[in-house]
Residue frames relative to the residue before (quaternion, step in Angstrom):
aa qw qx qy qz dx dy dz
X 1.0000 0.0000 0.0000 0.0000 0.00 0.00 0.00
X 0.4502 -0.7069 0.4886 0.2425 3.56 -1.00 0.85
X 0.5278 -0.6067 0.4930 0.3322 3.56 -1.13 0.70
X 0.3241 -0.7595 0.5373 0.1716 3.57 -1.05 0.78
X 0.7338 0.4435 -0.2223 0.4641 3.57 1.07 -0.72
X 0.4720 -0.6780 0.4805 0.2942 3.63 -1.11 0.57
X 0.7254 0.2953 -0.2006 0.5886 3.60 1.32 0.18
X 0.4796 -0.6541 0.5031 0.2984 3.55 -1.30 0.27
X 0.2809 -0.7015 0.6292 0.1819 3.52 -1.24 0.67
X 0.3128 -0.7529 0.5500 0.1809 3.58 -0.99 0.77
X 0.1989 0.7662 -0.5908 0.1557 3.55 -0.81 1.03
X 0.0070 0.7487 -0.6628 0.0081 3.52 -1.23 0.71
X 0.5402 -0.6563 0.4158 0.3233 3.57 -0.88 0.88
X 0.6283 0.5377 -0.3442 0.4445 3.60 1.15 -0.42
X 0.4554 0.6593 -0.4688 0.3717 3.62 1.23 0.10
X 0.6349 0.4708 -0.3270 0.5180 3.59 1.21 -0.46
X 0.1528 -0.8544 0.4954 0.0363 3.54 -0.02 1.36
X 0.3089 -0.7774 0.4936 0.2380 3.59 1.29 -0.14
X 0.1597 0.8286 -0.5129 0.1575 3.56 0.79 1.08
X 0.4550 -0.6454 0.4808 0.3810 3.59 1.21 -0.27
X 0.7714 -0.2695 0.2157 0.5345 3.60 -1.15 -0.46
X 0.1685 0.7869 -0.5608 0.1949 3.56 -0.57 1.14
X 0.5897 -0.5871 0.4236 0.3579 3.56 -1.14 0.61
X 0.7470 0.2639 -0.1535 0.5906 3.59 1.21 -0.52
X 0.1148 -0.8419 0.5232 0.0651 3.64 0.23 1.21
X 0.2734 -0.8222 0.4797 0.1385 3.56 -0.14 1.29
X 0.5360 0.6241 -0.4244 0.3782 3.63 1.14 -0.31
X 0.5038 0.6584 -0.4309 0.3565 3.59 1.21 -0.31
X 0.6073 0.5556 -0.3655 0.4345 3.61 1.07 -0.60
X 0.6550 0.4915 -0.3037 0.4871 3.58 0.96 -0.86
X 0.6656 0.5127 -0.3097 0.4452 3.59 0.89 -0.89
X 0.6442 0.5024 -0.3211 0.4790 3.60 0.99 -0.76
X 0.6224 0.5412 -0.3258 0.4622 3.58 0.98 -0.90
X 0.6932 0.4793 -0.2757 0.4622 3.58 0.82 -1.03
X 0.6554 0.5143 -0.3117 0.4569 3.59 0.98 -0.83
X 0.6414 0.5240 -0.3304 0.4526 3.61 0.93 -0.83
X 0.6669 0.4747 -0.2983 0.4909 3.59 1.01 -0.77
X 0.6735 0.5216 -0.2946 0.4331 3.58 0.83 -1.00
X 0.7275 0.4304 -0.2308 0.4820 3.59 0.96 -0.91
X 0.4747 -0.6967 0.4245 0.3301 3.60 1.26 -0.06
X 0.3843 0.7210 -0.4827 0.3153 3.57 1.22 0.45
X 0.7855 0.0735 -0.0160 0.6143 3.55 1.16 -0.70
X 0.2918 -0.7049 0.6125 0.2070 3.54 -1.32 0.35
X 0.6838 -0.4629 0.3358 0.4533 3.62 -1.17 0.21
X 0.6307 0.5528 -0.3292 0.4340 3.60 1.12 -0.63
X 0.6016 0.5672 -0.3533 0.4377 3.59 1.23 -0.30
X 0.6774 0.4972 -0.2790 0.4648 3.59 1.26 -0.25
X 0.2336 -0.7195 0.6403 0.1335 3.51 -1.18 0.79
X 0.1966 -0.7685 0.5999 0.1046 3.60 -0.82 1.00
X 0.2733 -0.8126 0.4914 0.1532 3.60 -0.29 1.22
X 0.4936 -0.5996 0.5378 0.3281 3.52 -1.32 0.40
X 0.6329 -0.5093 0.3938 0.4301 3.59 -1.20 0.31
X 0.5373 -0.6162 0.4700 0.3329 3.55 -1.15 0.66
X 0.4444 -0.6667 0.5281 0.2812 3.55 -1.08 0.71
X 0.6574 -0.4737 0.3898 0.4376 3.58 -1.26 0.25
X 0.6275 0.5472 -0.3323 0.4431 3.58 0.99 -0.83
X 0.6524 0.5039 -0.3107 0.4732 3.58 0.96 -0.85
X 0.6578 0.5196 -0.3093 0.4490 3.58 0.90 -0.92
X 0.6833 0.4975 -0.2837 0.4528 3.58 0.98 -0.86
X 0.5424 0.6035 -0.4057 0.4207 3.60 1.22 -0.15
X 0.8071 0.2574 -0.1073 0.5204 3.57 1.12 -0.64
X 0.7484 0.2968 -0.1862 0.5632 3.60 1.27 -0.16
X 0.5471 -0.5884 0.4704 0.3650 3.56 -1.23 0.40
X 0.6341 -0.5307 0.4014 0.3939 3.55 -1.25 0.46
X 0.6211 0.5437 -0.3445 0.4472 3.61 1.01 -0.74
X 0.6494 0.5185 -0.3171 0.4571 3.58 0.92 -0.92
X 0.6652 0.4983 -0.3017 0.4671 3.58 0.90 -0.94
X 0.6687 0.5176 -0.3037 0.4390 3.60 0.84 -0.96
X 0.6488 0.5290 -0.3161 0.4465 3.60 1.01 -0.79
X 0.7571 0.4054 -0.2080 0.4681 3.59 1.07 -0.62
X 0.5583 0.5946 -0.4034 0.4149 3.58 1.21 -0.18
X 0.5092 -0.6211 0.4809 0.3517 3.59 -1.05 0.62
X 0.5984 -0.5697 0.4062 0.3905 3.61 -1.10 0.57
X 0.5334 -0.6200 0.4696 0.3325 3.57 -1.10 0.73
X 0.3412 -0.7461 0.5388 0.1916 3.57 -1.06 0.80
């Protein structure tokens, strides 16, 4: 299917964090993605699926303590 938009939309299924009731309901990203496809506003080709952020990227916007608390334990 051909892209419809002159730009890319960014979406990843892991954006829906399933936090439950929360001031920032992350399921809205999934719902918007689904609505754009369902309504024919966008096609799957209009979306860019990003790779996970590197530690360096995370440290640009978060403290080292915050990043360390959220990383899985080293194996």
